[in-house]
N, C-alpha and C positions, 0 to 999 in steps of 0.2 A: 504494500500500500504506500508507505512512505511519502505522503503528501502533506507538506507543511501548510497549516491553516492558521490564520490569526486567531488567537484565543478569544478575541472580542466578537468574532463571527460564529463561534461554536455554540451550538445549543446543547441542552442536556441529551437530546436524542442523538446528536452528532457524536458526542462523547461515548454514548452507549454503543452506537454502530461501530466506532473505531475498536472498542473493546471486543465486541462480538466477532468482528472480522479477524482481529489479531489472535484471539483465543482459539477460534475455529481453525485458523491456519495452522497454529501450533498443535492443535489436537487432531488434525486430519479429518475434520468433519465439515459439512456444509454449514455456513452461518445460520441458515434457517433451521438446522437440526440441533443447534446449541441451546440448551435450556439455561437461561440466564440466572436461575436460582440454584443451580447445582454447583457444588464446589469445583474449582479448577482441577483438583486431584482426581475427581471422578472421570476426568477426561485424560488422565495420565500426565498432566503437566508437572514437570519437575522444576528444579531451580534454574536450569538452563533455559527451559521454555519460558519461565517467568521473567528471566532477564531479557529475552527476545521481545516479549510482550511489553515489558517496561521501556525498552528502547523505542518501540513503535509509539507508545504513549508520549514519550518525550518528543519524538519527531513530529507527530501529527498535532499534538496539543501545545507544542511550544514550551513545554516545561523544562526548567533547568534544575537539576538536582532534586528530583522527587524523592520522598523518603524511601530508603532501600527496602524496607519491609512492607511497603504499601500493598503489594499483592497478597502477602501472607496475612496481613491484618484485615484485609477485605477479600475473602476467598471466593467470591462469586462475582459475575459480571454486574449484577444488581447492586451489591454493596460497594464494589469498586467504582462503579459509575457515580454513585452518590458522593463518595469520598473525593473522586477526581473533580467533580463539579464544584464542590466546596473549595477544593484547593485552587482550581483555576480562577474562581471568583475572588478568592482571597488574594492571589497573586495579582489579579487585574486591579483590584482596589488599591493594593500597595503600590503598583506601578503608577496608577493615576495620581495617588497622593504624592508620590515622589516627583512626578512631572509637574504637578501644581506647585510644589515647594520650590521648584527651580525657576518659576516664572517671576 
């Protein structure tokens, strides 16, 4: 996938689609077959697969240095999408505040 998108244009659904696509690719299943409420481990994802999904998240969502344990703390697409959405909005607010402070 590896399409960089501005975080300001990402919706919650976009974030979830990125996750579904990345996890499905690593799990070897079609995105429409991925149950978003099932743990990643149910699909055989290990730490290397989690690293690959994490790099996809960084690329597409524009995150820099997301928490290392993000996927393990949020072990389903549903819970990870919520956490990423909050993280993206927190970073966006911090960037806006920093930009406002420079004016």
